[in-house]
C-alpha positions as CSV (number, residue, x, y, z in Angstrom):
1,M,3.3,-8.4,-16.3
2,G,4.4,-11.5,-14.4
3,G,2.5,-12.7,-11.4
4,G,3.2,-13.4,-7.8
5,G,5.2,-10.5,-6.4
6,G,7.3,-9.5,-9.3
7,I,6.7,-5.7,-8.8
8,V,7.5,-6.1,-5.1
9,K,10.7,-7.9,-5.8
10,K,11.7,-5.3,-8.3
11,I,11.0,-2.5,-5.8
12,W,12.9,-4.3,-3.0
13,C,15.9,-4.9,-5.2
14,C,16.0,-1.3,-6.6
15,G,15.4,0.4,-3.2
16,A,16.9,-1.9,-0.5
17,K,20.3,0.0,-0.7
18,S,18.6,3.2,0.2
19,F,17.2,2.1,3.6
20,P,18.9,4.2,6.3
21,S,19.8,1.7,9.1
22,S,17.7,3.7,11.7
23,E,14.6,3.4,9.5
24,V,15.0,-0.4,9.2
25,E,15.6,-0.9,13.0
26,D,12.5,1.0,13.9
27,V,10.2,-1.2,11.9
28,P,8.9,-4.4,13.7
29,E,9.9,-7.7,12.2
30,G,7.4,-8.8,9.6
31,H,6.3,-5.2,8.8
32,V,7.3,-2.6,6.2
33,R,7.2,1.1,6.3
34,V,5.3,2.9,3.6
35,Y,4.7,6.5,2.6
36,V,1.1,7.0,1.4
37,G,-0.3,9.9,-0.6
38,K,0.6,11.9,-3.8
39,D,1.3,15.3,-2.5
40,I,1.1,15.1,1.3
41,K,2.6,11.8,2.5
42,C,1.9,10.0,5.7
43,K,4.1,7.3,7.1
44,F,2.6,3.9,8.1
45,E,3.8,0.6,9.1
46,M,2.0,-2.4,7.7
47,E,2.3,-6.2,7.6
48,A,4.8,-7.0,4.9
49,N,2.8,-10.0,3.7
50,F,0.0,-7.6,2.5
51,L,2.3,-6.5,-0.2
52,N,1.6,-9.9,-1.9
53,H,-2.0,-9.2,-2.2
54,P,-3.1,-8.4,-5.8
55,L,-4.7,-5.1,-4.8
56,F,-1.4,-3.9,-3.3
57,E,0.4,-5.1,-6.4
58,S,-1.9,-2.9,-8.4
59,L,-1.3,0.1,-6.1
60,L,2.5,-0.5,-6.4
61,R,2.2,-0.5,-10.2
62,L,0.4,2.8,-10.1
63,S,3.0,4.2,-7.7
64,E,5.8,3.0,-9.9
65,E,4.3,5.0,-12.8
66,E,4.1,8.1,-10.5
67,F,7.4,7.8,-8.5
68,G,9.6,5.3,-10.2
69,Y,11.3,2.5,-8.3
70,S,13.6,4.5,-6.1
71,Y,12.5,5.5,-2.7
72,D,14.2,6.7,0.5
73,G,13.7,4.4,3.5
74,A,10.1,3.3,2.7
75,L,7.9,2.3,-0.2
76,R,5.8,5.1,-1.6
77,I,2.2,4.4,-2.5
78,A,0.4,6.9,-4.7
79,C,-3.2,6.7,-3.4
80,E,-5.5,8.5,-1.0
81,I,-4.6,7.9,2.7
82,D,-8.2,6.9,3.5
83,L,-8.3,4.5,0.7
84,F,-5.0,2.8,1.9
85,Q,-6.3,2.6,5.4
86,Y,-9.6,1.1,4.1
87,L,-7.6,-1.6,2.2
88,V,-5.4,-2.4,5.2
89,H,-8.6,-2.6,7.4
90,L,-10.1,-5.1,4.9
91,L,-7.0,-7.3,4.9
92,K,-6.6,-7.1,8.8
93,T,-10.1,-8.2,9.3
94,S,-9.8,-11.0,6.8
95,N,-12.8,-9.6,4.9
96,P,-13.6,-12.2,2.3
97,S,-14.8,-9.7,-0.3
98,V,-11.2,-8.3,-0.6
99,H,-10.1,-11.5,-2.4
100,Y,-12.6,-11.0,-5.2
101,M,-11.9,-7.3,-5.9
102,D,-9.8,-5.5,-8.4
103,L,-8.5,-2.0,-7.7
104,S,-11.5,-0.3,-9.4
105,D,-14.0,-2.4,-7.3
106,L,-12.0,-1.4,-4.1
107,I,-12.2,2.3,-5.0
108,S,-16.0,2.1,-5.9
109,K,-16.7,0.2,-2.7
110,F,-14.7,2.7,-0.6
111,Y,-16.5,5.8,-2.1
112,A,-19.9,4.1,-1.8
113,S,-19.3,3.4,1.9
114,N,-18.1,6.9,2.6
115,A,-21.1,8.4,0.8
116,A,-23.4,6.4,3.0
117,A,-21.6,7.4,6.2
118,P,-23.0,10.2,8.3
119,P,-20.8,13.3,8.4
120,Q,-18.2,13.4,11.1
121,Q,-18.7,16.2,13.8
C-alpha cells in the first residue's frame, strides 16, 4: 500500500457525498466524527490530524476490510471502544511511545495496562 494518508483520502473521496449537512455542521472545525466498535457503535469526535498517524491508518485498513469504504455521516472504525480511547489519549498527551508502535504493540500495551489496573468499583 502507498504511504502518507492514501487510505484516508480514499475513504474521504468515497464517503464525502454521504455526509448529511447537519452531521457536518455539528462537528467543530479541525475535527471528524467517527463511529467506533464492531457490533455496538459509539460516536466520537476527534482531531482530524490524528487520522494521519500510522496507527489510525492501520485501524482504518482493518475497518475497510470489515465495513468497506461507504459510511453514513462518519468514519467507521472497527475496534474496541476502550482501545480507540486509549489511542486518542496517547495522541492527545503527545506520548512519545505512540510514534514507535505498530498496531500489535498498541493492542499489547493496552491489554497489559488494563490487566495491571485495579478493578473498577
